[in-house]
C-alpha positions in Angstrom: -143.9 81.3 -91.7 -140.3 80.4 -92.6 -137.6 80.0 -90.0 -136.2 83.4 -91.0 -139.7 84.9 -90.3 -139.8 83.1 -87.0 -136.4 84.6 -86.1 -137.6 88.1 -87.2 -140.6 87.8 -85.0 -138.5 86.6 -82.0 -136.0 89.5 -82.5 -138.9 91.9 -82.8 -140.5 90.6 -79.6 -137.2 91.1 -77.8 -136.7 94.7 -79.2 -140.3 96.0 -78.8 -141.1 96.0 -75.1 -144.1 98.3 -75.2 -147.7 97.0 -75.8 -149.8 98.3 -78.6 -151.9 100.4 -76.1 -148.8 101.8 -74.4 -147.3 102.8 -77.7 -150.6 104.3 -79.0 -150.8 106.4 -75.8 -147.1 107.4 -76.1 -147.5 108.5 -79.8 -150.2 110.9 -78.7 -147.8 112.9 -76.5 -146.0 116.1 -77.3 -142.7 114.4 -76.3 -143.2 111.7 -78.9 -144.0 114.2 -81.6 -141.0 116.4 -80.7 -138.2 114.0 -81.7 -136.9 112.4 -84.9 -136.1 113.3 -88.4 -139.0 114.9 -90.2 -139.6 114.8 -93.9 -140.9 118.2 -95.2 -141.8 119.3 -91.7 -144.3 116.5 -91.3 -144.4 113.4 -89.2 -141.0 112.0 -88.1 -139.7 108.7 -89.4 -139.8 107.2 -85.9 -143.4 108.4 -85.2 -144.6 106.9 -88.5 -142.7 103.7 -87.6 -144.5 103.6 -84.2 -147.9 103.7 -85.9 -146.8 100.7 -88.1 -145.5 98.9 -85.0 -149.0 99.3 -83.3 -150.6 97.7 -86.4 -148.1 94.8 -86.3 -148.7 94.3 -82.6 -152.4 94.2 -83.1 -152.2 91.5 -85.8 -152.1 87.7 -85.5 -148.8 86.1 -86.4 -150.5 84.4 -89.4 -151.7 87.8 -90.8 -148.2 89.4 -91.0 -147.4 90.6 -94.5 -144.0 90.8 -96.1 -144.1 94.5 -95.5 -144.7 93.9 -91.8 -141.8 91.5 -91.6 -139.5 94.0 -93.4 -140.5 96.7 -91.0 -140.0 94.4 -88.1 -136.4 93.8 -89.2 -135.9 97.6 -89.6 -137.2 98.1 -86.0 -134.8 95.5 -84.6 -131.9 97.2 -86.4 -132.9 100.6 -85.2 -133.3 99.6 -81.6 -130.0 97.8 -81.6 -128.1 100.7 -83.1 -129.8 103.4 -81.1 -129.5 101.5 -77.8 -125.7 101.4 -78.3 -125.6 105.2 -78.3 -127.0 105.5 -74.8 -125.9 108.8 -73.2 -124.4 109.0 -69.7 -126.6 109.8 -66.8 -130.4 109.7 -66.3 -132.1 109.1 -69.6 -135.7 109.5 -68.3 -136.4 112.8 -70.1 -134.1 112.6 -73.1 -134.6 112.7 -76.8 -132.6 109.5 -77.0 -135.3 107.7 -74.9 -138.1 109.4 -76.7 -136.8 108.3 -80.0 -136.5 104.7 -78.9 -140.0 104.8 -77.5 -141.3 105.9 -80.9 -139.9 102.6 -82.2 -141.6 100.6 -79.4 -138.7 100.2 -77.0 -138.7 101.9 -73.6 -135.1 101.6 -72.2 -136.5 102.4 -68.7 -138.5 99.1 -68.6 
């Protein structure tokens, strides 16, 4: 892996604070499926991203593809941007938190 790839992996590890099993379990919930932008009424972008994140988390570092690294950069950007939009008050049961969790980041951790 190049230095850029190592930085991407480090940034991804900082952004994604859910394990593969935690994320899989979360993606099966109604709350997870209720948020996000949906194309043609199907699966939301964030939910689809979550499934890709699970696959990344289950891989060995050496097995990451260019597509995986590109997705990891996308995840880092999304978590950073969305985290900056934190609403006031308790965020436990909010669409904001649910969206972040679809992207592998639980702001309550």
